[in-house]
N, C-alpha and C positions, 0 to 999 in steps of 0.2 A: 785655637788648636783643637779643642774638644769637638767643635762643630764640624771641622774638617774630617776628623776621625769618623764621626757618625756618617757623614756623606760618603766617605771612601768605603766604609763597611757596606752601606746600602748599595753603592755602585758595584762592589765586588759580588754581592749577592745577586744583583740583576744579571751580571755577566754569567755567573754560575748557573742561574736558572734559564739562561739563554733568552732573556727578555731584552737585553741590551747588547750592543756590539762592543768589542774591545777597541775598535778603531777610534772612537772618540773618548777614550779613557783619559780623564784630566790629570791623573796622578802618575808618578813614576819619573824615572831619570830622563826619558826623552821628551817629556812634556813640561808644562810650566809650573804646576802646583807641587810644591814640596812641603811636607809637614815637618816642622822643626820642633823637636822636643827640648824643653828647657833643661838645663843642667839641674840635677837634684842630688840631695844627700840623703841617704837612707840610714835611719837609726832604728834600733830595736830596744826592747825591754831588757833590763838586767834582772837578775833573780830577785833582788829586793823590791823593785817596782812591780814585778809580777806577783810577788807575795802580797804586797799591799792591795793590788787590784783584786786578788782572790778573796781577801779577808774583809774588804769594805762592806759595811752593812747597808744593803739597798732594799731591805724587805719592805720599806714604806714607799718605794718608787719602782713599781713593777716593770715599767718600760726600761729603765736603766738596769734593773736586775737581769732582764732577759738579754739586753744588748751586751752587757758585760759577759754573760755566760756564752753567748754566741762568739764573742771575740776570744774568749779563753779556749773554746773548743777549736776554733779556726787556728789559733796559735799552736795548740797541742798537735793538731793534725799536720800542720806545716812542719813543725820541729820533728815529730816522731814519724811522719810519713805514713 
């Protein structure tokens, strides 16, 4: 599925840039290839888990420290808008 998404994105960019024609577009309702997304269940943090993530000591692991901070910033921006 992921590969088909990339191919579809590239194909759409080609059409937008007028490098390719829409006539032979392999995706969509009238053609053969349909991308089916699997059913998924989305879960989120509760406040206790978020607090644990904020307070974990990662000072000796700089990569994890920065990854954690990026996740927290993204979460705050998503929640607070």
